[in-house]
Residue, then its C-alpha position, 0 to 999 in steps of 0.5 A: x146399664x150405666x152408672x153404678x152407686x158411688x163408693x169411696x176407697x181408702x187405704x188406712x194401713x197405708x196411710x197410717x205406715x205413710x204417716x209414721x214415715x213422716x208422710x203426709x196421710x192420703x185422703x180417700x177418694x171418691x169414684x163415680x160415673x156422675x159429677x155435681x158441685x151439689x152431690x146430688x144428680x137425677x141419674x145417680x143410679x144405673x139406667x138404660x137410657x134418659x127419661x126423655x128420649x124414646x129409646x125405640x126412635x127409628x134412625x133414618x132420614x134427614x132434616x134441612x135447616x136454613x140460616x142466613x149468612x155464609x161460611x168460610x171455613x170448617x173449623x169451629x175454633x176460627x171465630x177470629x180468622x174466619x166464619x166457621x159453617x153451622x154445627x161445625x162443632x158437631x164431630x166433637x165430644x166432650x169427656x162428660x155430658x149433661x142431659x136436658x132435665x136437670x138444672x144443677x149442672x149435673x154431668x156424667x161419664x160420656x167418653x170416660x168410664x168412671x172420674x176420681x177425685x179426693x175430697x179436697x178436689x185437688x185434682x180429678x182422674x178420668x178413666x177412659x172407655x176403651x171402646x171410643x173410636x174417632x171417625x176414622x176408625x183409631x182410638x181415642x186415648x188419654x194423650x188425645x185428651x191431653x194434647x187438646x187441652x194444651x192446644x186450647x191453652x196455646x192457641x184458644x181465644x186469650x180469655x179462655x186461655x186465660x180463664x181456664x189456665x187460672x183453674x187447670x195447672x196441668x194436664x198428664x196421661x198417666x197410661x193409655x186410658x187414664x188422664x189426670x187434671x191437676x188443678x191450682x193451688x189456693x184457688x176455690x175448688x167450685x167448678x173446677x171438676x165440671x171444667x175438666x169434665x167439659x174438655x173437648x177431644x179431638x185428635x193428636x195425630x191428625x193435627x201433627x200430620x197436618x200441621x194444623x193450628x186451632x184458630x185458622x181459617x181451613x175446610x180440612x175437618x179432622x176426625x171426631x169421636x161424635x155421631x155425626x161427621x161432615x158429609x159435604x159442603x158447598x163453601x158459603x152456600x151449604x154444609x151437610x153432615x151424616x151419622x157415623x154408621x160405626x158410631x161407638x157410642x150408639x148403645x151408650x145409656x146417655x145416647x139411646x134414643x139420640x141422634x137420630x137423623x141420617x143426614x143434617x144439612x144446613x143451607x145458607x140464605x142471603x137473607x130471611x125472606x128468602x129462607x122462609x120461602x125456602x121452607x114454605x116451598x119444601x127446601x127447608x123442612x124444619x124452622x125454628x121461628x123468632x119473628x113475632x111477625x111471621x110467626x102471628x101473620x106469616x103462616x098461611x101458606x098452602x103447605x100449612x093449610x094441607x097438614x103437610x107442615x105442623x106449627x107448634x108452640x112448645x113449652x121453653x123451661x129454659x133460662x131466657x137470655x138476660x137480653x135487651x138493649x144493652x149500653x156499651x159501658x166503655x163509652x164515657x157517655x154511659x157512665x152516668x146512670x141517670x143517662x142510662x135510665x133516661x134512655x131506657x124510659x124511652x123504650x116503650x115495651x107495652x105498645x111495642x109488644x101489643x102493636x109490633x109483637x101481637x102480644x106475645x111476649x112478656x117483658x123480663x126483668x131478671x137476670x135470672x128469670x127463675x123463682x129461686x134466682x131471681x131477686x124480689x121484693x126487699x133482701x132478706x135471709x141469706x141474700x141479704x147477709x151477702x149484700x152486707x158484705x158488699x154494703x160499702x161498695x153499693x147505693x143504700x137503695x139496695x137495701x131500702x128499696x125493692x128490686x128494680x123492675x122496669x117501667x110501665x108505659x102507655x098505649x102510646x108509642x111516646x109515653x109523655x110521663x116518661x118523656x118528662x122523667x127522662x128530661x129530668x134524669x138527663x138534666x141531673x146528668x148535666x144535659x139540657x135542651x138547646x133551641x134546636x131541641x138537642x140536648x146538649x152538655x155544658x160544653x155544648x156536645x150533643x148526647x150522640x146514640x148509634x143503634x147497630x144491628x144486622x138484621x132488617x126484621x129488627x127495623x120495626x122494633x128499634x125505629x119506634x125507639x129511636x123516634x122516642x129518643x129524637x123526641x127526647x132531644x137524643x142525637x139517635x141514629x140507626x145502622x144497620x149493617x151486614x152480618x160480617x160487619x156486625x160481627x167484627x164491630x161487636x168484637x172489637x166493641x165498636x158500638x153504643x148499643x146493641x140488642x144483646x145480653x148474657x147467657x146465665x145459667x141455673x147453676x152459677x160457678x166459674x164462669x160467672x166472673x168471666x161474665x161480669x168480672x171486671x177483669x174481663x171488661x174487654x172479654x166478648x162475654x162481657x158485651x156491656x163492659x160492666x165493671x163493679x167491685x161489688x160483683x166481683x166480690x159475690x163472683x168470687x164468693x159463689x166459688x166458695x158455697x157449699x149448697x145450691x140454696x147459698x149459691x141461689x142467694x149469691x146470684x139473687x143478690x148479684x141480680x138485685x145489684x145488676x138491675x139497679x145498675x141498669x146497663x141493658x133495658x130490659x126487653x121482651x122474653x118467651x116462654x114457647x119454642x115456636x117451631x114449624x116442620x114438615x109432618x113427618x118429625x116426631x118427638x116425645x110427648x109434651x109431658x116427657x119434653x124435657x125443660x131444658x132443650x127442644x131438642x129437634x136435631x137430638x132426640x126427635x125422629x122421622x116418621x118413614x111412612x109420612x116422609x114417603x107420603x109428603x114426597x108422593x104428594x110433592x111437598x118435598x124438594 
């Protein structure tokens, strides 16, 4: 059994004595095995396993994945000094863990038995489990938690350090299995305990013995408490992880029916074509497809026809990324909204989806494409009340016009009606066509726009957009670079437009400001460089709300403003997971599959009989 009902402990006699002696009255404390900012979770009562797993799933077998690129480090935190291997953070666990069937950010004790905090949420104490072991067999203690927190504060990326330091004042070990996080005074309490609960734990002794830095390129791996640990690798070619046979958490209610594979291997390829060929030949055993072209046309190879491979579109209930063709607002030429609107009008979603993407997608409208968080129609109710707080900071259209939705286009790639609208908008922005057909401003400067990408599969999507922009008179170009160059340029914000976006959640809190706040305009989590005082205000207010309904209303207000700001040309979204896999993997029935995670590395398993049959048929390498 796991969770116990919440209970509160108070000490009225001691508190009275303290008060009589002139000391402040002690607060009652809340002790739970779970936490959420909204005070309700699905698994508040004792449970044996999560609803969506198969508790009897067998352990064994392996899964082989393919990816494109390379790696030169096994340190998952070395993003600025190297390229870490895929899944290199897998060996590490956090104090608390979430589930894939809850939308409100619930967290449950994993490395802790309980957490304790006052109603003021000025601090939180985690009472750690005494049975947690690192992969080398040594126990995890409060000193490891304190060490890891301080290590990140001193050596993580500047944005992470600044963000967490603004929330957590200090962390201390009260005894070997009790650790206390004290939060900064005079800041909103929302998200603080969740941030503490998400603390990852690494082994203090290993880092001290090896004088290891957090952000350095290295292949030596510190022991973790997770179910998987590094097995072997060939630098830049492949990496393999194995399940720890002595994993401490195998019977933990959060872990029953999960982490079922004995091995997970990731093979690197030079391009997507080579990776797909490896899947067709049985070298790769599981593939999550991202190309609509491949999904519609390429799955006709012998292994599929023989029934060796399963092709399936499984429901995806997660929040789609707020992605599209993103403007770098750090560039002066994109400061005028008319310019952004004009360039966006030349992207023909209808033609692109029908002609190039086989009609498989929908067009995204909202930054939070889910009914409870998406702005619709005219603002009303709580959303309107929050918008009134920023009335002086936003255009009047926010209140008088319905929430902005993407333009519609005709069936031909170049929509002449939208072309005329775009020319009119650019004229307002000071650009007019010259004798050579190029748009120029009063200084005679052309409107230069470079699209940056790394994946050749995107050529067919981006090139028609470029052609439409050139027809408009924009000096547009497409520069496809390799993955390492792309990473370097995007991390230094050296781009005009990229296909990118923001990862939002069903619950917004402290991360909202990191993504959209003006103080983080040069943070990689804010790729467009958005800086809007109205959004800054709402970002602070989202930390103060006390109900999910209030939070949702705030998000709808922000969504309405950001859609009006139009710093991303909305592109496609998909509510399906496109997967193909060799017919030896099984998963819970579709009515039990959780909405927020496909879970192929989490709660899928191998059917040993089917695996043997595939090997006997020569389907697998």
